[in-house]
Every structure is written in structure tokens, then in C-alpha cells.
C-alpha positions as CSV (number, residue, x, y, z in Angstrom):
1,M,10.2,-3.2,7.5
2,L,8.7,-1.7,4.6
3,L,5.4,-3.2,3.5
4,P,5.2,-3.3,-0.7
5,A,3.5,-0.8,-2.6
6,A,0.4,1.0,-1.6
7,A,-2.9,-0.3,-3.1
8,R,-3.8,2.8,-5.9
9,G,-6.3,5.1,-4.1
10,S,-4.6,5.3,-0.9
11,W,-2.1,7.8,-1.0
12,E,-4.5,11.8,-0.3
13,S,-3.7,15.2,-0.9
14,S,-4.7,17.4,2.7
15,G,-4.9,20.6,1.2
16,I,-2.0,23.1,-0.9
17,V,-1.4,26.0,0.6
18,D,0.1,29.6,-0.9
19,A,3.6,30.1,-0.2
20,S,3.9,33.1,-2.0
21,A,4.6,35.3,0.4
22,A,7.8,32.9,1.8
23,F,9.1,31.5,-1.6
24,G,7.1,34.3,-3.7
25,K,4.8,34.0,-7.2
26,G,3.8,30.8,-8.3
27,A,5.1,29.0,-5.4
28,F,2.3,26.3,-3.4
29,L,3.2,24.1,-0.6
30,V,1.0,20.4,-1.7
31,D,0.9,17.6,1.3
32,V,0.5,14.2,1.0
33,Q,-1.3,11.3,2.6
34,A,0.9,8.2,2.6
35,H,-1.5,5.6,3.9
36,G,0.1,2.7,5.7
37,L,3.2,1.9,4.1
38,E,5.3,1.4,7.5
39,L,5.0,-1.4,9.7
40,E,6.6,-2.1,12.7
41,T,6.8,-4.9,15.4
42,A,8.8,-3.3,19.0
43,S,10.7,-6.7,20.2
44,G,9.4,-8.9,23.4
45,S,6.4,-7.1,23.6
46,G,4.1,-8.4,20.3
47,F,2.3,-4.6,19.2
48,E,2.3,-3.5,16.1
49,Y,3.1,-0.6,15.8
50,R,1.9,1.2,11.9
51,R,3.0,5.1,11.3
52,E,1.6,7.0,7.8
53,A,3.7,8.3,6.1
54,G,4.1,11.7,3.9
55,Q,5.3,14.0,2.6
56,L,5.6,18.2,2.4
57,L,5.8,19.5,-1.6
58,L,7.2,23.0,-3.1
59,L,4.9,24.0,-6.9
60,R,6.2,26.5,-8.4
61,V,3.8,27.5,-11.6
62,P,5.0,30.0,-14.2
63,N,4.1,32.7,-14.3
64,G,2.2,32.5,-11.7
């Protein structure tokens, strides 16, 4: 089950890495951590599982 949109400020970047060796000049990998967006209750157990979400993005800077 997806919860409503997370509160402002609860997403963060954990780093930006130069990826030009793999993807060409001006390429960077950016990681975004989206906190607390998924919630699941295991059937019959009563346990709640909260998962972190996130994305790995490829950013290209023109003429970089």
C-alpha cells in the first residue's frame, strides 16, 4: 500500500558521483533517498514493514 506523499524535506540526496568514465564527459550519477513511502502489514502476523524508496539518476551536463 502506498502512503500519501511524504512531507517536504524528507527526501535527500546521498551523493553525486562523476560517471564520465562509464557514460562520457559531463555524466554524473545522483542518488535520491525517499524516506517512508511504503508500508505493508504481513498477513496474520501484525508486523508492519516500512521500506525506503529511492532513485538512481543519470545527469548529463551539456558541454561538461
